[in-house]
PAFI-240450 format. One record per atom (N, C-alpha, C): x, y, z. Coordinates in steps of 0.02 Angstrom, whole numbers, plus 50000, padded with zeros to 5 digits. Last residue first. Layout:
# PAFI-240450
XYZ...
This chain:
# PAFI-240450
501084798350783501504801950818501884798850870500924786850639500784788150713501284791950736500354792350475500954789650521500844790750598499584788850327499614791250390500044788050434500334792350169500084788050217500054790950280500844800950069500254803050101499984797750158502014797550010501374795249976500794797650003502964800650099502904804950036502294803150006502994789750196502524796550209502454800150148503804779850158503174779350126502664786550139505024780350208504904785650166504244785050131505844776950365505284775850319505114781450273506944782650430507074779150368506474778450328506644799250503506594792050508506624788950432506644812350502507284809750496507194802250492505244815050522505484815650456506234812250446505234811650663504904807450613505154808550548506064821750719506234814750725505824810450665505334833150686506024832550656506244824750660503594830450640504174831750688504864830250660502344837250554502894833150549503334834850609500614837550505501114839450554501664834350541499564841750429500134839150395500704840350447498194850050441498794850950484499584848550449497074849350384497614851950337498214852650383495654840350376496304841350411496824843050376493954846650365494624844050338495254845050375492894843150502493264847450462493844844150427492444834750599492304832350524492724837250474492594839850716493104835750693493054833250623491674848750766492164851650722492554846050684491094842750875490744844550818491034845850753492024842050970491944835750930491564837950865493094857550966492494853450988492404848050943494734857951011494364858050953493674853850973496174865451090495374863151101495094864151031497354867651116497304863251063496594861251062497414877051221497614879751162497514874651103497144869951335496554872051297496764875351232498304867351405498094862051360497444864251314498614885451419498814878051432498544873551381498134898251437497704893851408497944886451424499384904651485498694904551517498214899451494500154902251370500394899751435499784898751486499564909751273499644902251266499734899051335499824921851325499094920251325499134912251311501184922851321500804923651386500074921351379501504920951191501714915551237501364916251305500804932651142500724926151123500874921451165501434943451207500724942051216500504935651196502964942651171502614943451254501874941551252503264940651046503804939851097503484939151173502244944350965502454937450964502974935551025501964957451019501414952550999501704944951007503174963951037502734964451090502154957751067503804959550904504124960950983503514959351020503174959850791503724954850796503994954550867502204970050800501984962550790502604958450809502924980950807502574979050868502384971750865503534981050682503964980850738503554978250799502484980950597502874975250595503324974850651501944994450636501604988550649501964982350646502975003250592502805002150665502534996550681502934999950453503594999950492503384997350565501625004550413501884997650403502524995650449501775018550453501205013450480501355006750479502805022750385502835023450458502275018750485502415021350240502975018450270503065017950344501155028050245501065021550236501725017850258501585040750272501115037950316501095030950303502425043150169502645044150225502255039550281501505043550055501945037950064502355037650136500835055850103500495048950092500925042750099501765065350105501465062950162501095056850157503215064750014502485064750003502245060850069504575062650039504325068750054503535069550051505185047750125504965051450058504595058150089505335039450234505805044950228505575050050166504535028950226504345033350287504785039850272505185020750143504645024350113504335029650165506075015950232506255019550173505745023350139505235007550304505495013650340505765017950282505134995750230504475000950250504795007550270506424990350256506114992450191505574997550193506524990250393507004993950362506764995350288505404981350424505484987950450505934992150414505844969450355505264972350330505274980350356507114967250417507094967950342506444972450325506634965050551507154970550537507204971950462505834952850526505574959750545506034965650536506774943550494506384945250447506004951750465507614943850613507904945750548507364947450492506654939450699506924946450710507284948550649506294927250661505704932250663506084939250671507544920750678507214920750610506704927250606507694921350817508174923450770507944925350695506514915850873506704922450876507184925550831506354901950864506114906050799506244913250815506734897550982507124894750929506924899350856505914904851066506614906151078506964903251011504594899551037504744906151030505544907951031504714885451055504504888450992504694895250984505214883551194505554881151133505354884551070504084889051264504734892751273505224890251218503044880251219503024888451201503734891151210503454868951264503394870051193503394877351173503404871651405504054870251370503924870651289501964872051410502474877451426503184876751403501534859551357501394865951326501814871251339502884847651363502294850051393502234856651347503304837751222503464842451269502824845551299503094828951117503084825951187503254831351235502984832350989503574828951009503614827151079502024841750987501874834350962502404830150984502604852951040502054849251083501964842151054503394856150941503714854050994503214850051044502324859350835502824854450825503144851050885501824870050910501374864650900501824858150883502864879550899502654878150956502244871250955502954881250761503584878250802503354875050867501704886250726501954880050702502474876250733501824898450797501404893050821501524886350792502874903950707503004903450781502564898750807502274904650587502934901450589502984900150668501044911450612501064904850578501634900750591501544923950641501144920550690501104912950666502324928750538502644927750600502244922350644501274929350443501964926050426502254923550493500214936950483500184929950487500864926250472500714950850453500834947750523500714940250530500344950450322500924950150338501094947950404498844951750331499114946750294499884945850312498784962650409498374957150432498664950750392499324972250334499594971150401499304963550421498514973550215499204971850211499444969250281497234977250275497374970750227498074968850229497524989150351497204982450379497334976650339498124996750252498524994650306498194988050335496904999750175497544996850143497944993750193496095005550271495934999550239496524996050217496945017150298496675012550348496505005750317497285024450164497775020650195497465015750258496385032350093496415025350071496935020850119496395045750146495815041550144495995034250135497785050050255497495049550190496965044350187497335058650402497635051750373497405051550300497815074450459497355069550433497725063650404498805084650491498115084750521497585079850501500025090350455499605086650404498905086750430501035097250536500475101250504500035097650447502425088050509502095093450545501505096550503503255077350477502555077150464502135082750499504575072450496504495076550449503715076950423504765063650603504785060350531504585066350485504935072350705505465066950698505445063350629503905079950712504455083450688505065077950675502825071650774502835074250699503535075350661502605069750900503325068550875503235068750794501015072550869501495069850932502185066350900500045076250785500685079150785501165076950834498795071050753498935075150815499615078950818499075065750634498415069750646498545074150709500295058550637500135063350576499415067250594500355053450767500945056850731500685061550683499155047250805499555051650854500075055650817498755040650690498375046150709498795050250761499845030750694499685034650634499335040750654499675024850817500315027350803500185032350742498315019450793498455023750843499105027650835498625010050694498135015150678498395021050727499485000850764499695004450700499245010650689498514995950860499084999650869499375003050822497674988750765497424994050801498014998750830498514978950721498274982950675498014989450713498674971550845499204973950804499054979450755497364967850863497614971550922498284974950886497144959250761496754965050765497034969750815498024948250799498184952550738497754959350731497484943950915498094946850921498334951650862496184938650860496254944750910496924948050910496664928850769496334934450747496304940850800497324919650858497694923150806497314928750778496294915850949496884920250979497194923650922495564908550860495204914850890495804919050921496414898250821496094902350771495854908350805496674892550947497284895950910496964899750855495474887550975495794891751016496324896150981495194877650885494754883950892495024888850924496294869550785496164871650853495704877450848496994864050671496474859950709496344862550777497824872050607497994869550664497524865650698497154873350478497864872450476498084869450544495834877050514495924870650471496674868450478495954888450580495584883150610495784876550577496564896550485496964895050543496574889150579495554897950394496134894450376496564892850441494514903950466494394897550446495094893650423495154916550497494904912150543494844904650525495254921350372495884919650404495734915850461493844922750336494244918050300494994916050330493524932250436493164926250426493644920750396494364943850397494424940550466494074933550459494004946450268494724944350283494764941350351492654948550266492994943950221493654941450249492544959550355492244953350375492564947050328493264968850293493514966450360493154960950373492494969750185493184969350172493474966450235491214974050224491284968250190491984965550182491504986650291491314980450329491344974250291492194995950193492434993950254492194987050282491384999850087491774993250073492054990350137490735011750119490335006150111490674999350101491985019250124491545017250188491115012350177492335019249992492705015850039492405014450108491305027649942491385020949910491755016249968491505038950014490805035850018490855028749994492735043249971492615042050045492035037150044492585045149833493005039849856492905038049933491645055649842491465049649815491825043749833492565065449902491915063349933491615056349904493515065849800493715064449871493115062649899492735070749693493175064449684493285061849756492465082149738491845078149723492225070649715493675089449746493245088549801492705082949798494105088349604494405084849657494035083949725492725083249496493195088549518493535084049578490925083149468491485079849475492075085049492489235079949444489685084949469490345081049486488165075949310488525073849362489005078449378486865078549227487355083249247487725081649308485755075249091486255072949146486715078049163484125076849034484785079449050485105076749102482725072249021483315068948989484035071448999482085088249058481975080849051482565078649008482595099349170482625098549097482605090849091482755101549310482045101549280481945100649209484055100649338483635094649354482925094449331484595113349329484775108149272484215102649285483795118949453483885121749382483985116449328483625111449571483185118149544483245121049479484605101749567483895100049558483365106449538485725110349585485625106049530484835104649515485585116749722485635120349649485425116249592485465105249807484985111249802484965114149730486315094949792485695093449828485205099349820487535099149724487185093549703486525092849727487805112049801487735111949725487275105349705487845107649929487425112049908487225112449832488865098849919488255096049940487745100649920489955107949893489685102949845489185100149853489955114350023489765119049952489545113649903490435105350093489745107650117489505112050054491685103450035491235097750041490525100350057492275115050082492175114350011491685108350000492415111850214492035117550198491865116650128493315100850204492685100650250492145105650222494435105250132493935100250113493295099150142495075119850091494805116250156494295110550129495395125849975495735119949995495535116050058493745132049962494405131249929494825125549945492615137950021492965132950060493715131750031491645138049876491775141549935492095136349988492245132449724491835130949783492095135549842492025136949558492445137549609492025137049678491495128249427491215131549490491635132049545491165125549260491745125049309491505130649368490445115449149490345121149195490835120949259490315109748986490665109149061490635116249095489115101648892489425108848920489785106148990488825092848736489045093448802489255100948826488645089848606488075090248647488305090048726489775087248520489565081848567488965083148609489795099748452489825092648421489585087248462489825109648560489245108948527489215101748489490365111248707490605106348655489995104748609490655125548801490175122048761490575116748721490955130248966491255128748902490815124148859490755142549079490415138049053490745137248986491205147049247491405147749180491005142049146490875158349375490705151649358490855152049278492155167049474491625165949420491515159849397491045163749629491205164949560491935166249546490795158549743490875166049742490985167849675489665146349787490205148649750490195156049753488675142849872489095138149860489685140249824487745153649885488175153649936488665148149920486715155349801486615150249853487195150349905487185163749712486655166649755486575161549818487985154249628488265160749668487855162549733487185145749585487775142849613488035148349657486265153349516486065150749572486665148149620486955156949393486705161549437486565159149511487075144349341487705148649350487515154549390485735139249332486265135749370486825140349394485285148049240485035148749305485535144749358486055145049121486115151349147485865152549225485575131349107486365132849122486475140249150484265133549076484465130149142485125131649160484435140048958484095143949009484265140949075484925130548880485375136448890485035139948952483905121948886484445119248908484975125148931482855127748823482745125748900483395123348926483405130348692483225134948736483205132948812484805119748642484095120548658483875125148701486085116048642485935123548625485135123748623486275102948664486505107048714486305114448702485135091448647485365097448604485665101748657485135081248741484965079548667485255084848620486625083948853485875084848834485765082048761487555084248993487435081448937486695081648911488745092649089488125093049065488045089548994489705091149223489695089549153488925087749128490395102149321489755099849305489775097649230491775102749431491595102649367490955098749348492385114349561491895108149545491825108349464494175118749551493405119849548493015113749537495515122449606495165115549601494445115749595495765135549615496315130749595496095124349575494655141749672494805143049594495335137749566494295141449797494135135449756494305136949685494525158049811494235152049845493975146749802495615167649765495035165249726494885159149756496645170849859496275176549816495635174049783496855158249913496695163749962496365169149920497095150749801496525149249848496295154649891498285157549762497715156949716497135155649762499115154549871498965160949855498345161549806499285140549872498895143349931498675150449910499925139749753499225135349760498925138849815501115144549782500685147849726499945145149742501655135349884501405142349896501005146049840501805125049792501295124049844501075131549877502825129249710502185129349682501605127949734503925129149792503685136049771502935134649751503925116049919503955118049858503645125349839503725116150056504455115350030504515116349959502665116050134502885121950098503525121450060501805101050112501995106250150502175111850103501255089850030501985093050013502305098050060500015087850076500415082250045501205084750049499445099750117499545094050164500115089450139499525107150000499985109350050500085104150113498595098749927499245100049908499725102649960497675088150038497755093649994498435095049977497215071350046497675077450068497695081750011495655064750075496195066250029496595071950043495445059850244495235063750189495815063150137494965055150403495245053650345495015058650292495355054250584495045058750529495385057250456495125045750728495425045950659494975050150605494815043450865494635049350832494995050650755495355029950889494535031650892494385038150863496675030450888496295029450816495555030150828497105033451013497015039250973496615037150900497185019151065496635023351079496535028851040498365011451032497845011150984497315016850999499115012851154499335015751093498795015851039498225006651246498325013251252498595017051192498284993551194497664997051188497715005351193499674991651217499424991851152498744994851143499644991451365500044996051319499824996551254498804980451387498554987651409498934992651375499454969651339498794971651305498614978651321500614970651422500654971451355500024973551323500014969851553500384974851539500454976851463499154958151548498904964751572499304970451543500084948251506499484949351466499224956651470500984948951624501184950551545500694951851501500104945251726500434951551727500684954251656499914932051679499434936951687499614943651685501184925651671500854926851612500214930851614502504924151750501904928651764501524929851697503364915051679503324914851759502754919051787503264918851545503024912251570502894911851642503984930751563503314930551533502944924451558505244927051612504904932051644504074931851631505674918551504505644916751572505244920751620505674926951390505154921651406505154918251473506804935551414506114938251420505584932151431507854925151410507764929151473507034931951477507594920851279507544916051335507444918951401507854932551209507174930051209507054924851266509314932751230508874938251253508114936051252509684920051182509764921551250509354927151276508964910151064509134917151079509054917951162509574894651016509124898851052509364905451067510274885650936510274892950923509794896250959510204872050945509644875450915509724882350911511434867850998510864869451045510274872851007512304868650900512044862350915511504862150962512634882050910512254879350849511994872750860513254883251029512564885951024512184883450962514334876950990513994873851046513264875851049514894884750894514714877550880514234874850936515134896050978514704897050927514414889050909516144891551059515544893451093514914893251035517194888450974516864882851012516134885051029516994897850829517224896250893516844890450922517204907150697517114899850706517364898850782516124920750668516734917750695516604910850706515504929250564515404922450564516014919150602515734942450551515074941250565514924933250577517134943350523516924946150597516124945450601517184935050399517454933150457517174936850520515874929750299516164936450321516464935050396515934916550171515884919850241516264925950262515724912050052515834918850054515684920950129514714898050081515204900550049515194908350061513674890350127514034894450173514684898050143513294882850023512884887950043513194892750090514054872550012514284878349977513834884649992513434860350056513814864350104514064870750079512254861949933512494858649986512874862950039511724866249812512344869549841512634865749902510694857349775511324858649724511924861749774509874859449882510174852749866510814853049818509604872649878509924870649931510254863749927508904871149753509514875549750509904873849810507824864849787508274861649731508934865349746507264872349887507574865049910508004863349848506944883549798507324884449848507674877849869505794879549698506534880549679507084881149744504784875849810505024871649755505784873849736504524884749907504454876949926504664872649864504694896049853505034895749911505014887849927503904897249739504674897049728504984894849795502674899049803502804892149762503614891949750502804910949870502704905249911502874898749872502944919149763503564918749806503364912749846501664918149700502284915449660502864915049706500884922749803500834916349773501334913249748501324935849811501344931049864501274923649844501004940949683501754941249696501744936449763499624940049683499964935449637500734935449660499224948849785499044942449791499484937449743499644961349730499914958649787499844951549795498804961549619499504962049611499874958649673497534962149680497714956249637498424955549627497684974449767497544967749786497754961749751497954982949658498344982749712498234976149746496644982849586497324981949556497864979949620495754986549691495724980149653496394978449622496154999449715496284994649767496164987649739495755005749591496445005849602496645000149660494415002149579494855000149526495554999549556493404998349706493795003749680494305000249639492704987649766492404991149712492794996749685493164980649868493054987849879492704990649827493564967149853492794968549870492674976849887494834966449834494454965049774493734967049790495474965149953495444972349917494994972149858495464952649996494994957650026494924963949989496574947149945495934946849907495424951049935497474949050051497534953249989496854952749949496904937850127496974944750151496954949850098497304926750047496654928050063496464935250089498734927350049498324928849988497584930749993498934925550178499154931750151498704933550091498594912750187498234916850223498414924050203499514906450098498744905750077498424911950118500644908850171500624912050100499804911750085500544901450287500634908650284500424912350222500404888450230499994890750271499934899250275501734887850162501084887350133500514890050167502554889650272502604894650223501974894850178502364879150346502204885250374502164890850327502874869450261502134870150278501964876350310504184873050268503904873650203503124873150212504544870850405504554878050384504124877750310504174855550386504034860650442504004867850423504614849350279503894846550317503804852650364505754855750233505254855550191504554854150224506584853250342506464860050326505774860750280506674839550338506424842050391506194848850383507334837350216506664834450220506294837750286508554844250238508074847350182507414844850194509124836050329509004842850339508444845450302509304825050251508834824550311508604831650325510254829550160509644827450139509084826650191511394833450246511074837850215510334835850184511284824950404511564826050341511054830550301511284833250567511044829550522511274830250451511884842150675512234835550651511934831250601511334853650691511224849750744511474842450722511744860150571512014861550617512014857650686510514856250501511314853850477511784854750539509564862650562509584855750561510274853250541509874875550527509924873750586509884865950600509734876350391510444877450415510354874750492508304873550376508824868550349509504870050383507934885650443507734878950473508234873450447508424895350359508664895150431508504888650460507744893350242508404892550252508654891650313506364895950273506584888850253507314888050264506404908750323506074903550364506404896750345506994914550208507274915450270507064909650311505924912450110506624909450105506984909450168504994921050172504914914450153505514910150154505614933550174505394931450241505304923150227505754936950034506344936450079506174932550146504374937050003504894933249972505564931950007503814947050082503664940250095504164935150058504564959050041504564956950111504344949950119504474959349898505144958549927505044956349999503074959449886503554953749858504174953949890502744971949941502534965249977502924959849948503434980349855503614980149928503354973649960502884977849729503694976149744503844976349820501534979849746501784973249725502474971949745501664993949758501394989449810501634982449808502014997549625502474998649681502324995049745500984992249550501664989849542502094991049602499925000149598499944992849615500624989649606500395012749550500395010949617500315003749636500295010149410500845010949439500955009749517499064996649382499275004149388499895004349416497894986749283498314987749335498604995149337496284979049242496814984349227497144985449291495874962749220495814968149270496354973249261496224958849083495534957249113495434962049162497414964649051496934963748998496214962449027498204961449165497844968349159497374969049098498734948149148498054949449194497764955649181499864952249076499344947649055498764948849081500514960549172500404962949102499834958849065500624952249281500214958449289500064961449211501664943849234500974941949239500394947349255502764951949251502484949049182501864947149188502874954149383502734959649329502474957449267503064941049432502384944749440502274949949390504364939349385503834935049365503124938249361504894949149467505044949649394504504945549357504664943749597504434950549577504494951449502505414931449596504654931049598504394938049577506634936949588506414932849523505624932449533506694943149710506804946949642506474943549585506674931949789506164937149795506144940749730507874925149751507214922149735506644926149751508824934249790508764932649720508094928949704508614934549927508514940649886508474939149812508904921449978508204924149984508124930549936510284920749925509704916649898509024919449912511194929049978510984930549917510344926549898511484924050105511194929850101510814930550038512254911850066511594911050108511154917550107513284918250001512834914249965512194912450005513914925250105513694929350054513134924450017513614924250284513874921550226513624924550167512924928650388513674928950401514014925450332511614929650421511894922850394512584923250401511324942850470510964937150491511324929750480512114950350389512254950950461511884944250482511534947750263512294946250270512394946250342510284952850279510384945850281511054942450286510564966750281510314963950339510414955750345510964967250146511374969750206511174965250264509754964050077510434960450071510894961150121508984974950113508844968050137509484963150133509704985550060509564985650119509384978550145509724981849916510334981049959510214981450030508234983249899508514977249894509234976749925507904996449923507584991049968507994984749957508345004749832508725004349890508494998749937507375005149734507995001849721508385000849786506325011849799506285005449770506855001949761507015024549824506755020449878506625012549854507345028449689507915026649730507585022249795505965029749637506395025749614506995023849655505495040349720505225034249725505665028949699506455050449681506375049149759506025041949769506225054249555506825049849570506845047949644505015061049575505065055549538505685051049553505055071849659504975065949685504995060049645505485083349581505655083249648505605076049672505065080649442505705083449460505945081649528503725077349465504155072149440504905074049446503215089049521503235083049569503765077849532503425097449415503685099449474503775092949519502585092149315503235092249298503645093549370501285093549383501515086949353502295086749350501135106849396501215103149452501525095849437501135110249258501695112349291501705109449353499925103049220500545101749181501175104449232498945108649296499005101949304499725100549274499575122949384499065119749345499255112949337500345139249391500015133249424499625130449378501515152949388501065148249359500935142249392501635169649434501785163749460501315158949420502135185049485501915181949420502225174349428501895200149578502085192349583501785188149530502725215349540502105210549544502325203149552503775222449542503315225349588502715219949587504535217749427504715216649499504225218449554504415213149287503975216049331504085214649402505395205249223505305213249200504875216749240505365193449290505965197249294505865204849273504145188649241504155190349309504855194849319504385184749101503955191049120504075193849188505195174349131505385180449095505015186449107504295165349195504875167649228505105173749200503475162549067503145166449128503765169149182504455156248989504225161948967503835165349025504585144249074505255148449063504955155849041503505138649068503645140549132504135145249120503445135548927502935139948954503235142849022504475125048923504535133148890504025137948915503895115449005504475119449026504555125148993502835107248967502725114548994503235118849012503005094648914503025100148867502955107048901502855085649012503395084548974503565090448929501565087149062502105089249105502745090249070500715081348973500785089248966501375091849006500275069248962501065070448943501195077748948498955068948992499415064849033500175065849023498405076748900498445079348960498975075949006499115079248735498725074948778498925077148855498955095548662499295088448656498855084448718499305111748738499175107748681499325099548691498505117748884499145114648844498925111348787497545133048903497585125948892498305123748862497445146249017497575144048951497565136148959497165162349102497065155449097497155152949022497745173549217497795172049146497715164949137496945181349357497165175249327497155175149244497415193349481497085191649421497415185149392497305203549627497525198049595497115196349531496885214349683497535213949690497755209149639495485216249707495755219749652496535218949645494785209649804495205215449825495505219249767494165199549730493765204849757494095210749776495245196149579495015195449653494565200949671494655191349420495025197449458494705196149528494135186449305494465181749347494925188349385493305190249191493235192949256493505188849314493685187549065493335182349104493215183849175494315199749019493715196548987493345191249027495335201349113494755206649099494145204249064496125190249097495615190549158495185196849157495995182748950496255187748986495765189049047496685166248895496055171248904496305176548952497065155848755497325159548814496825164748827496935143948680496365146348713496675151348775498475134448701497925136548663497445140048711500285131348689499605132548719499075134348677501555131248635501315125648670500635125148696502065142248574501745137448526501545130948561502595153148629502885146748642502645140948595501815164048623502345163348579502765157048587500795162548724500645161248656501235160248620501705166048824501425159748829501225157648760501795180348793502415175448806502235168848798500625185948785501015186248733501505180648732500205184448921499785182248865500185180748802501155192548991501095184349000500725182048944500895204548938501535201048928501485194548933499655208148985499725207648906500425203848892499945208149116499515203749090499585202249017500795219549121501065212349140500595207549116499965229349085500525227549040500805221049061499145229749195498845227749122499435226149078500015233649293499785227949299499445224949232500395246349240500885242749248500645235149254499245253449258499485252349194499985246749198497925245649367498555249249351498765247049285496875237249386496725242549344497355246649325497305228349487497365224949419497155230649368498345237549609497685235449578497815232349507499275240349758499265239149687498555236149672499285241849898498965247849859498935246249784500055231449935499305231949955498965236549922501245224749838501025230949876500225231149888501165215949744501485214049803501255218449854499795210149642500255215649663500515213249735499905195449535499705198549602500175203949623499385183949432499735190349434499385193849488499565167349400499325171549453499735177849435499075157349269499645161949293499275166749330498645140249242498425147349270499015150749284498155127149130498615131249170498365137249188497475110949101497395117749110497955122049154497605098648988497785100949053497745108549053496035094748901496775097748902496945098148978495035080948888495185086548910495805088848929494545072948741495205072648788495275079248825493145065948706493375072448716494005071148768492205054648669492955055848644493235062648654491165053048745491075057748688491715059248648491605043048825491145041348766491055046348726492215051648918492635045848871492205043948826491265059548966491735061948931492105057048894490525049249029490135053848984490735057048936491485043549125491225039449070490865043849007491605054849220492195052749167491945047349114490325055649265490525060949228491155058349183490255042649330489775044749274490015050249238491245044049425491245038249378490835040349310490695054449501491375055349473491445050349416489535049249549489485054049506490225055549467489985031349575489655037549589489665042849535491625025849578491015024849570490645031749586493315027549504492785027949560492095026249532494095022949391494465024449455493915023949513493525022049264493495016449309493735017249376493945034049206493205032649213493015027549260495235033149199495005038449243494285036249257495745015449190495585021849165495235026549208497185006549234496515008249253496385015749223498194999749100498125002849161497295005649170498874986149029498204990749020498164993649094500464981848968500074982949027499414987749014500914969048849500814975148874500314976748925501144956348786500544958748800500404966348819502614955948793502214956448728501474959248730502774956548924503064961948888502684962248819502164944248966501944950848996502184956548951502944936048899502224935748875501984942248909504174937948960504084938848898503454939448871503904934649101504134941149084504034942849006503494920849093503004926349119503264933749099504644916149037503964915748999503514920849025505534917849146505644920449076505014921549033504884910649247505034918049256505094920849185504844897649192504264901149212504304908749217506174894849177505794894649114505144898949133506574895349306506804899749264506404899949196505834883349354505724891049387505994895749331506324872749269505634874049266505464882049294507684872949323507444875049247506834876049242507444868249445507804875749436507644877749369506864856049429506534861349466506804867749453507904850449357507254850449329506824856849369508964849649452509074853449395508334853849354508284841549560508394849049570508574852149514507514830549605507484832949533507704840249523507524829449742507814823949705507894826049626507174842149781507804839749800508014834349754505854841649729506304846449694507044844849718505234831949807505354830849729505844836149705505344837749933505634830349921505794829849846504574848749911505184849549933505654843549921503284842349886503544847449834504294848149855503074835050011503064832549938503504836049893503074845350103503514839950103503644836950042501944853350050502594856650059503114850550061500864844650066501044846950003501774849550001501184833250213500894837750174501204839450098500874817550284501354822350258500974827250210499674816450413499934814250347500474819950330499284808850574499414814750534499714812850467498644804850740498874803650672498924809550626497974805650857498674804550860498974803450787496864819150870497014812250874497794811350877496574832550882496564829650817496944822650824496684837251014496094839250984496114835550910497704832251082497824839651058497214840351015
């Protein structure tokens, strides 16, 4: 099989053996670790990613200038006053009275500052039907949503007095409050419901309460420990709420999976007639090893996010990496200790209708509980492997085909939330009346003396040229900060909420208008930021990161599989099958969210694009998680081959005996990810649908059809390792059940044993 006839016991077997012998010490160490991590993390506090570190490029430069100047930009709010009748104008007496009433009402709340009249700032639409009253919220922008309610109520009061006009408020603070009210609890419920969903599925899988609780408790304890570690690590690499949510998802998925793999194998060996100690030794040497190989592979995949150069991605990658590592360690240490402590009591809390004690069940238990469904499927697959490969691969390639036309962008407000919220309708009305006015480009101008004649002249030229060039229809507003020698120039972009057209306006500002005006002043800095600029800079940074991240993940995953299985063939097929799985997930995303095929089924009508960060995020997450099943199934096939079965029999045995575990694990992952697919935010919906679809494809078509068909075609070539690669480190640590059950115990010391 390419690696001779000898092997050594591995780290997982030694760790499991030690934990089983020193069970109270192992449990105590784990509890102490979790408590210490949480305590130290709480004491240290969490440092979150700063705005100035979120992106590279001009957006980063602008944020850094503002941060260094000590300026806290307030949350800006706008009140749209619009005549409902086409004949109504801003010059009408009733309209003017409404403007005055709005200004008085918001000022009287004591929550705002710098209230401006549209008649002074010229913020009146071309058709004369709409006008904007603008002001800033007092206090920090990050918490403005908590203070905006009195202002919103004041505006609502004015609306009641002027029925012929439409009077609506929009801005950073009001959007923050609206989204928190509408979706803040949505996220919390989704995260909290993931645990009971996983527990319910495990109850069905095991039919016993204690056995079902173990994976959930260990996964939750791993998540709690990682939360503490995130607080400590954040002082070196800042974290974020997004990273926390991703960590929870990944932690629950892999934590439950790893424990499920281990527990199912231990349970299977006991049902086959082995005593508890021997069953634990077998589980440690087989499933424990698969967990370590899988865990390291997942960690490597998550580490790929560290190469993006994007602070948010780096935080998500590090948080995910940590929770996978913690869950992996817990699964091969404290789990065998708990199983040793519980013994037969792991079957406590049996659910009668899920755990019938019948002769048939005991007979199936003694026969390794092979899945009758997958036995039937495998019979057809192995009988005609060529047909199976062509049909399965062809179907996946067809599913992946739409991904070739993938369009990515940062979703606009109406794309993200649809028209379900009144504030989205206000956003659209403002953009229609004042294109780009709701999200203008912001030019941060820094000079040695902001009031120097050449600087003020350049600012005036920039303001005039921004409009004459066609990049903006105005009004262009300039706000000076004399003490800091800064000026903020707000430029509504032609194109408004259409990011493609607004991006063209931004390019015109950056490449034509700025060099011809502000660029002529020596020593002056004028980076351009804003939502459109941030989206463009993010896309540029992400595009540059795709190749190195893909290369890093694929190469290191290949090397790990090569070292872990000592087979060039297994390593290559692992990568190809995983790429095929990811491609199919991309195709489903594009078909549903971009082309709208079946979009009504998931509430995704009219999105028309994939959010920018998702493709790379999905690649890293899916490439890592799919290795869970792959390593587990291939390890079982290789184990059967080492025990003397033919390759075809080993494939049959490996797939059907792992089918129950893989199915249970996949159902849990799909259910947890699908919860996020039910959220109202399209970005979260896309993430949930993409992850759920990919895991489902991976656990069925890939592992149940393509993997066995490809391995059947390759035969003994599955275990091919060129002679020139024999010098590579041997990390296989293979164990067969019979060898582990043998009385000789010197294996624990790492001595080489004949197969």
